[in-house]
N, C-alpha and C positions, 0 to 999 in steps of 0.2 A: 700440089702437083704430083702426077702419077710417076712413080719410078719405072725405068725400063727394066728389062729382064736381067741385063748384066749387073745393074745396081742391086737388084733384089737378090740375085744369086751370090753376091758377096757375103751375105748373111748366112749361107748354108755351106757346110763342109762335112767331111767324113773323118772325124777324129779317130786316132788310134785307140784300139780297145785297151781299157785300163781296168784293173781289178783282178781278183783271183778267179780261176775257172769255177770254183765252187759257187761263187756269187752268180755267174752266168747260168749255171745249171739250175740254181734256185729260181732265177728269173724265168727261165724257160718252163720249169715245172709249174710255177704259179700261173704263167700265161696259158699253158695247156689246161690247167684246171678251170680257168675262167671260160676258155673256149668250150670245153666239155660241158660246163654248167649251163652256158647259153644254149648250146645245141640240145642237150638232154631236156632241159626245162621246157623249151618250145616244142620239142619232139613229143613230149608227154601230152601237151595240149593238142597237137595235131592228131595224134592217135586217138585221144579221147573223143574229140569231135567227129572224126571219121567213123569210129567204131560203134559208139553207143547211139542207138536210135533216138533216145530221149534228148540227145544233144543236137539233133538235126533241126535246129530252129533258125529263124532269120537272123537273130542277133549273133548267134554263134558262128555265122558265116564270116562276120567281121573278126571275131576272135580267132577263127581259123586263119584268115588272111594275115592278121597281125603276127600270129605264131609262125607262119611260113616265111614272111619277110624277116623276122627276127632270127629264125633258124638260119636262113641264108646269110644274114649278117655274120652270125657266129661261124658259119662254115667257110665263107668266102672273103669276108672283109677283115675280121679280127685277126686271124693268123698272120697274114702279111703285115698288118699294122703293128702288131706286137713285136714281130721279128725286126721290123724297121726301127721300132723304138729301142729295143735292146741293143741292136747293132749300131744305132745312131747313123745308119746309112741305108739307102735303098739299094738292094742287091739283086733285084729281079729284072732290071733292064727297062728300056723305054717303052717298048710295045706293050709289055704287061702293065706298065704304069698307066697307059691310056685306058686299057680295059678295066683296070682296077678303079681308076677314078670314076668312070662311068658307072660301074657296078655299085660302088659305094654311094654315090649321089642318088642313084635310082632307088636302092633299097632303103636308104635313110628317109627319103621323102615318102615312099610308099608306107613305111611304118608310121610316120607322123600323120599322114592323112587318114590312115585306117583308124588311128586313135580318135581323130576328129569325127570320122563317120560313126564310130561307136557312140560319141556324144550326141550326134544327130539322131541316131536310132533310139537311144534311151529317152531323149526329149520327146520325140514323136510318139513313142509308146506310152509315155506317162501323160502327155498333154491331150492326146486324142486316141485313147485306148480302143474305142470301137472302130475307128477308121484304120488303125494299125492292124487290128486283128482280122478285119474283113478284106484288107487291100494288100498288105505287105506279105509276100510269100517267099519261099526259098528261091524260086526262080528269079524273082525281082532282085533279091539280095545278091544272087550269083552275078547277075548282069552288072549291078553297081560295083561289085568287087572287081569284075573283069575291066570295067571302065576305069576304075581307080588305078589299076596296074598299067593299063594301056596309055592313059593320058599322062601319067607320071613318067613312063618310059619315053614318050615323045618329048616331054619337057626336059628330061635328063639329057637326051641326045641333042636337043636344041641348045641347051646350056653349054654342052661340051663342044659342039661343032661351030656354032655361030659366034661364040665369044672370040673376039679378035686376037687376043693373046695366044690362045690355044692353037690357032692356025700356024703360028710361028714355031712354037715349041711348048712342051708341057713339062719340061724337066730342067732343074738346076742339076749340075754335076753331083751324082750320088744321092739325089733326092727325087721325090715324086710329088710335085705340086703343080697346079696351074693357077694363074692369077686372073681373077675376073676383072673386066672393065668396070668402070663406075656405074654404068647403066645396068649391066647384068648383076652387079653387086646389090643394087637396090631392088631390082626385080626379084632376085633369089631370096633376099631378106624378107620381102613382103609375102611372096608366094609360099616359101618353104617354112617360114617361122611365124611372122606376125599374123597372117590370116588363119592358119590352123590353130594357133594358140588362142586367138580371139574366139574362134568357134568353140574350142574346148572350155574355156573359162566361162563364156556367156551361157552356153547351153547347160553346162553342169551346174552353174549357179541357179538357172531357171528350174532345173530338175530338183535341186535341193529345196527351192522355195515351194514348188508344187507338192513335193513329198511332205514338207512341213505343214502345209495347209491340209493335206489328207490326214495327217496324224492329229491335227487339231480337231478336225471334223469327227474323227473316230473317238477322241476323248469326250467331246461334247455329247456324242451318241451314248457313250458308256455312262455318263452321268444320269441318263434317263433310264438305263437298262441294267444297271449293276444289281447284284454281283455276277449275273450270268456271263456278261461279256467283259469282266474285269481282266481276263487274260489278253484280250485284244489290245487293251491300252498298253500293257507292258511290252507286248510284241511290237506295236507300232513305235513306241519309244526306242526300243532296241534297234529297230530298222532305221530310225531316224539318225541315231548316233552312228550306226555303221555307215550310212550314206555320207554323213559329214566326214567320217574318218577316211573312207576310200577316196572321196573328192579331194581332201587335203593332201593325201599321199600322191594321188595322180598328178595334181598340178605341181607339187613340190618337186617330184622326181623328174617330171617333164622339164621344168625350168632349170633344175640343177644340171641336167645332162645336156640340154640343147642351147641354153642361153649363152654360156661362155663361148661356144663355137661361133654363134652368129654375131656376138659382140666383137669377137676377135676378127672375124671375117669382114665385118663392116668397117672396123677401124684399121684394116690392113694397110691402107694407103697413108695412114697418118702416123702410126706407131711403127717402131722397128720390128721387122719380122724375125722371129727366133724359132728355129726348128724344134727346140726342146718344148717350148710352150705349145706349139701346134700339135706335137705328138700327144701331149697330155690332154689338150682340148678334144682331140679326135677320139682318144680312149674313152673320155667321159661320154662322148656322143654314142659310142658303141655300147657302153655299159647300160644304156637305156634298154637295149634289147635283152640284156641279161636279167634286168629287173622286171620287165613287163610281164612275164609269165607269173610272177609272184603277185603282182598288183591285180592283174585281170583274172587269175585263176586260183591261186592258193588261198585267197581270202574267202573263197566260196566252198561250201561243203561238197558240192558235186565233184569238184576237181580232186579233192583229197580222197574221195571214194574211188574215182577213176584211177588215181595214182596207185592206190593199193591194189586194185584189180590188175593193173598192167604189170606191176612189179612182181606180183605173186603168179603171173602167167595165167590167170583165170580167163583172160580174154580169148584164149585158145580153146575154151570149152564150148560145147554145142549150145547155140542160142545165147551166147554171152552178150551179144549186141542188144539183147532185150532185157538185160539186168536193170533193175530200178536203181539208178545211181543217186536218186534224191532221197532214198530211205535212210 
């Protein structure tokens, strides 16, 4: 049976601050470091894709979209959330709470669906390379990115506005939560987690299988043409191991960051709601945006090259946009 708001709010309170000032200073310093790391990491990706002509590819439109959403999470979502966690109390008022909840839900789901779209892009590019090369353009990818943001904005607004409990109130005293009805809980679980996660796992698994078949074909070709093409075998094997490694890290981090939130959200009507646990779960959810730049960028040499060019301010040189970042 669903608890009413008054019953739910009994579990939330604003305890008096305990601990020395030095502890709170350390917590705020660590929080600021995480926020800066999230913003700077994603900003480097944004600058790289925008500036260097070689990176103006269809796939990198999704990388750019992911970096923008994760940057906004670091700038708009993480600071209030970390302050809320440290203070153990929502101190920003009801109106900001409503805006904050809508912004958080919107950016989280955009980031998740962008990851799923990257999986679709890589699968299509590998399974039908001629179709992908001749059909998929920057213009098409920009349209897909715009649709992703627009559709998820509409969904986030609907989730916030049409959920019956939100119409009554969105806050417990000193807290910033709203509680989904049973119907919206199931809808949100399927649309925001199960569906994109299924797309990611299935398509990346297919990508790995196709890549493995390609590597096997190359090895068989090398058996008939060695030693001239011996280097091709070692290169394909290295690419195969790298693909498996990136796939494993991708799925593991995605599950580690998002699964606890959706499990707790789905079981919210069954188990006792505790603010401390919700804070930790939300922080894990945000940390996915901190880690994403390292998964999608730092594993690849072109980003490390761009990273160096940006930090050394070489991007301000004449014709720096034409620098070969793949060399």
